N, C-alpha and C positions, 0 to 999 in steps of 0.2 A: 249391488245385489243385496237383498234382504234375506238373511238365512235364519232358520230355526236354530236355537242355541244348541240343542242336542242333535247330533247327527249331521249338522251343516247342510241341511236340506234347503235348497232355494225355494222361497215362497213368494218372492216379489222383487220389485226393482224401484229405486228412487234415483233421480238424477237432476242435475242442472242442465238446461238446454237454452239455446238462444242467448248465450252469455254476451253481453255488451260491456266490454271492459272500459270503453270510453265513458259511458254513462253509468257504469257500475251497477247494472241490474241484470237479472236472469229470470228465466221461467223455471219453475220446479214441476216435476212430475213424480207421481207415485202410483204404483199398481201392486196390490197384493192379490195375485191371481188365484191362490188357493183359498177358497172360502172357509176352510176349516180354521184359518188363522185370523179371520176378521174379528173385530171387537175384542182383541186380546192384548192391545197395546203395542203391537209390533209396528204398526204404521206411525203412531205418534212418536215412538222412540226413534225410528229410522228418520222421520222428518225432522225431529229436533237435531239429530246428528248432522243432517244435511244443512239445516239452517245455521248451526254453529260453524260449519265449514264455510258456508257462503259468506257469513258476516265477519267471522274472525280470521279466517285464513285468506279468503279472496278479497276481503274488505269491500264487499258489495254494499251498496246503499239501499237497494230494494230487491226483493224477490216477489214474484207473482205467480199465480196459478190460474188456469182455466178449468172450470168444473161444470158439468151438465146440471141443469136446474133440478133434475130428479134425483141427484146423488146426495141425499140428505146426510148420509153418514160422513162423506168427505167434507161437506160444507161445515158440519159441526166440528170436525177435526181441525179444519183450517181456522175457524173462529176461536177454538180453544188455544191454538198456537199464536193468536193475535192478528190474523189476517182480517182485513175489512173489505167489504164489497166495494168495487170501484166502477163497475159498469156491467152492462149486459147486452148480449147480441140476441135479439128476439128471433124466435123460430129458426134457429141456426142449424138444428140437428133433427133429423127424422128417424124415429125408432118406434117399432111396434104400432104403426098406424097413427102416430101423433107427432107433432112438432114440439121441440123442446128448446129452451133458451140455453145459452152458454154464459155463465157468470164469470167475470174477471174479479179476482181478489188479490190484494197486494199487502205486503208487510214491509215497513221501513225498519232499518237497522235500529234506530233509536227507540222504536216501539217494541222491538223484540227483546231488547236488553233490560226493559223495565221489570 
């Protein structure tokens, strides 16, 4: 859970899911549901802590995310953290009268530590 520093108010969640210990990879998710906390650095800080845990405690080789193509804020965050686009599912998601792609982005441990 991501919490505001003062007041311990929950503002979102980040997690590793679909962990494959044999291949040492996992999917990451993040959601800051309270829009009042968007663009204030909480997501980046929470994601860095999650990546530190994934790579240094679980010794994962790779983490990946799926992101909707219209979510430019998330894509910029993932790029800033070192994720690279690895693939795309075309017209996978329907919202507000239009089809949207789902982008897969991945980060290898060796690239995170640079």
